[in-house]
Structure formats: C-alpha cells, structure tokens
C-alpha positions in Angstrom: -7.7 4.9 -4.6 -7.4 1.2 -3.5 -7.8 0.3 0.2 -4.7 -1.7 -0.1 -2.4 1.3 -1.3 -0.4 3.1 1.1 -1.9 6.6 1.7 0.3 9.6 1.0 -0.3 12.2 3.5 0.8 15.8 3.9 0.4 17.7 7.2 0.1 21.4 7.3 0.0 23.3 10.6 1.9 26.2 11.9 2.8 24.7 15.4 5.9 22.6 15.0 5.2 20.2 18.0 1.6 19.6 16.9 2.6 19.2 13.3 5.3 16.6 14.1 3.1 14.8 16.5 0.4 14.3 13.8 2.9 13.3 11.2 4.5 10.8 13.6 1.0 9.3 14.5 0.0 8.9 10.8 3.3 7.3 10.0 2.9 4.8 12.8 -0.5 3.9 11.5 1.2 2.8 8.2 0.7 6.0 6.0 3.4 7.7 4.2 3.9 11.3 5.2 5.4 12.8 2.0 5.8 16.4 3.3 4.8 18.7 6.1 4.5 22.7 6.0 4.2 25.4 8.5 2.5 28.1 6.4 0.0 28.5 3.7 2.4 29.6 0.9 4.9 26.8 1.7 1.9 24.2 1.8 0.9 25.2 -1.7 4.4 24.8 -3.1 5.1 21.5 -1.4 1.8 19.9 -2.1 2.1 20.6 -5.8 5.6 18.9 -5.8 4.7 15.9 -3.8 1.0 15.4 -4.9 -0.4 13.8 -1.7 -3.7 11.7 -1.6 -4.7 13.5 1.6 -4.0 16.9 2.8 -4.3 17.3 6.7 -4.9 21.0 6.9 -5.1 23.5 9.7 -7.2 26.7 8.8 -5.2 29.2 11.0 -1.9 29.8 8.9 0.5 32.5 8.2 1.1 33.7 4.7 -1.8 32.2 3.2 -5.2 31.3 5.1 -6.1 27.6 5.1 -9.1 28.1 3.1 -7.1 29.7 0.4 -4.6 26.8 0.3 -7.5 24.4 0.1 -9.3 26.2 -2.7 -6.0 26.6 -4.7 -4.8 22.9 -4.3 -8.2 21.4 -4.9 -8.3 23.4 -8.2 -4.7 22.3 -9.0 -4.7 18.7 -8.0 -8.1 17.2 -8.9 -7.4 13.9 -7.1 -6.5 15.6 -3.8 -8.7 15.3 -0.7 -8.6 17.7 2.1 -9.3 16.9 5.6 -9.3 20.1 7.8 -8.1 19.5 11.4 -8.8 22.6 13.4 -9.3 23.9 16.9 -12.4 25.9 15.7 -15.8 24.3 15.6 -17.4 27.7 14.6 -20.1 27.0 12.0 -18.8 29.8 9.8 -15.3 28.1 9.7 -16.7 24.7 8.9 -18.9 26.0 6.1 -16.1 28.1 4.6 -13.8 25.2 4.5 -16.4 22.9 2.8 -17.1 25.6 0.2 -13.4 25.8 -0.4 -13.3 22.1 -1.3 -12.5 20.4 1.9 -14.1 16.8 2.1 -13.9 16.6 5.9 -13.6 18.5 9.1 -12.2 17.3 12.3 -11.6 19.1 15.6 -8.2 18.9 17.2 -9.9 17.4 20.2 -10.2 14.1 18.3 -8.2 11.1 19.4 -5.3 9.5 17.5 -7.4 6.7 16.4 -10.2 9.1 15.2 -7.8 11.0 13.1 -6.2 8.0 11.5 -9.6 6.6 10.7 -10.7 9.9 9.4 -7.6 10.1 7.1 -8.3 6.5 5.7 -11.9 7.3 5.1 -11.1 10.6 3.4 -8.6 8.9 1.0 -11.4 6.5 -0.2 -13.8 9.4 -0.8 -15.8 9.5 2.4 -17.0 12.8 3.9 -15.8 12.7 7.5 -17.1 15.3 10.0 -16.6 15.5 13.8 -20.1 14.5 15.3 -22.6 17.4 15.0 -20.9 19.1 12.1 -22.2 16.8 9.3 -25.7 18.0 10.0 -24.7 21.4 9.9 -23.2 21.0 6.4 -26.2 19.0 5.0 -28.5 21.7 6.5 -26.5 24.4 4.6 -26.8 22.4 1.3 -30.4 22.1 1.8 -30.7 25.9 2.4 -28.8 26.5 -0.8 -30.7 24.0 -2.8 -33.9 25.6 -1.7 -32.8 29.1 -3.3 -34.0 29.7 -6.8 -31.3 28.8 -9.4 -30.8 30.4 -12.8 -33.8 30.0 -15.3 -33.2 27.2 -17.8 -32.1 28.5 -21.2 -31.8 27.0 -24.5 -27.9 27.2 -24.2 -27.8 25.0 -21.1 -26.4 21.5 -21.7 -28.8 18.4 -21.4 -28.7 16.9 -18.0 -26.5 13.8 -18.0 -28.1 10.5 -17.8 -27.2 8.4 -14.8 -27.9 4.6 -14.7 -30.4 3.2 -12.1 -27.7 1.8 -9.9 -25.5 5.2 -10.1 -28.7 6.9 -9.1 -29.3 4.5 -6.2 -25.7 5.0 -5.0 -26.2 8.8 -5.3 -29.4 8.8 -3.3 -27.6 6.9 -0.4 -24.6 9.3 -0.5 -27.1 12.1 -0.2 -28.5 10.5 3.0 -25.0 10.5 4.5 -24.2 6.9 4.4 -20.4 5.9 4.0 -19.2 3.9 0.9 -19.0 0.9 3.4 -22.6 1.3 4.5 -23.8 1.7 0.9 -21.9 -1.5 -0.2 -23.6 -3.4 2.6 -27.1 -1.9 1.8 -26.7 -2.8 -2.0 -24.9 -6.1 -1.4 -21.9 -5.0 -3.6 -18.4 -4.4 -3.1 -16.8 -1.3 -1.5 -14.9 -1.0 -4.8 -17.8 -1.2 -6.9 -19.4 1.7 -4.9 -16.3 3.8 -5.5 -16.5 3.0 -9.2 -20.1 4.2 -9.4 -19.3 7.4 -7.5 -16.3 8.2 -9.8 -18.5 7.6 -12.9 -21.3 9.8 -11.5 -18.6 12.5 -10.6 -17.4 12.4 -14.3 -20.8 12.6 -15.9 -21.9 15.6 -13.7 -18.4 17.1 -14.1 -18.1 17.4 -10.2 -14.9 17.2 -8.3 -15.6 15.6 -5.0 -18.2 13.9 -2.6 -19.2 17.1 -1.0 -20.3 18.6 -4.4 -22.0 15.3 -5.1 -24.0 15.6 -2.0 -25.1 19.1 -2.9 -26.2 18.0 -6.3 -28.1 15.0 -4.9 -30.0 17.2 -2.4 -30.7 19.8 -5.1 -32.2 17.0 -7.2 -34.4 16.0 -4.1 -32.7 12.5 -3.8 -32.2 12.7 -0.1 -35.9 12.7 0.5 -36.6 9.6 -1.5 
C-alpha cells in the first residue's frame, strides 16, 4: 500500500480495556480502526467483512486460538498483514505465530510509539519484531533451510527467473534490512523497493515477507 494511504486496522484482544486502549492509540495516530473483536471466531467473521490492511492480534483468545485466526485469515485475505501483540515472549509462541503467517511480533510491554511505528511498518511490508526476537526467527529459518528438502524431480516446475535488481533486493531482505534501509542502500525510492518485492513474491508464488526471507535463506542469499 502507499505510505500516504490511511491504514485500516483491526484490533483483536479478549481484554476490553486493553483492546479499547490500543484502538484509541492507533486512531489517535491517524489510522482507521475498522473493527475490533474479543474472541477468535468473532475476529475471523469481522475481518472477512471489513478486510483490514493490518490485524493487530493477541494469541490468547477464547473460541479460536490466535494462531488459528492468523492462519485462516492470511489464507482468506491475501493482502492482509498480521502483527501479533502478545504478553508472551516464549520462543515457541513466536515461531508458531510466524509459521501461521504473522509478519511481525511485538510484546505488550512496547510503548505506544513503538506500537504505532510497528503497525505502519507492517502495513508497508516490513517484518517487525521486538528486539531479540528477529534473530530467533532468522535462526529458525536457517535451521529449516539446512534440512534436506525433497529430491528434485522431473515434474517440478522450473525455478522462476528474477532480475538482477530483484535478486539484489531479495538479498538485502534476507539480511534483515527494512524497505527504507534497502532504498537508501540502493539509492532508489521506497516505492520502487516495494514494487520489486511484490514482483518477486508473485514470481516465487509466496505470500509475504516472512516467506520471502525463508526462501532467500534457503537460496543462500543472506551469506552473500
């Protein structure tokens, strides 16, 4: 999405006071809070109806766990980005959320400024994590990438061809740089970086930046 567009946000948390406070803070920062929900089943129904840009999601929900909500909505709404906002910093919770399709993970100890910045960055495709958690996620992807994959067969499709610039952008994404940092490094606009990433996602048939990072690591681009 364009950086000038108003970000449509939905807030999901089972604690009414916390949910309302987060919604109020995001609205005060100029975002449009299109819906809130207090349980998982309600979150799925409402998100499909309002189609937010960013879902701010707690993991501990009644009716349907947050990871199930995330997985179902990411599959149903391809443009949706999910920022988990959780009290838990347990590694297992972080990795499960990312594997379910979350593009970011923030602890509830974050300040209002950190939260609003994280939502803005999530909306434009950045992977946002509380300090210390990004390294955990990258480490897990490196572990997965080191495991043997299926043997190549004749029926496997030919690997898509990326342009030199798309490969260059992908390499910097794998190193953990934000879109803004990549734009500065390559002396191109933020929008151009987004376009390259979207083109690459399409060619590789991936859905979000998290999957893109894993692909890049599997291809060894983070070591270049």
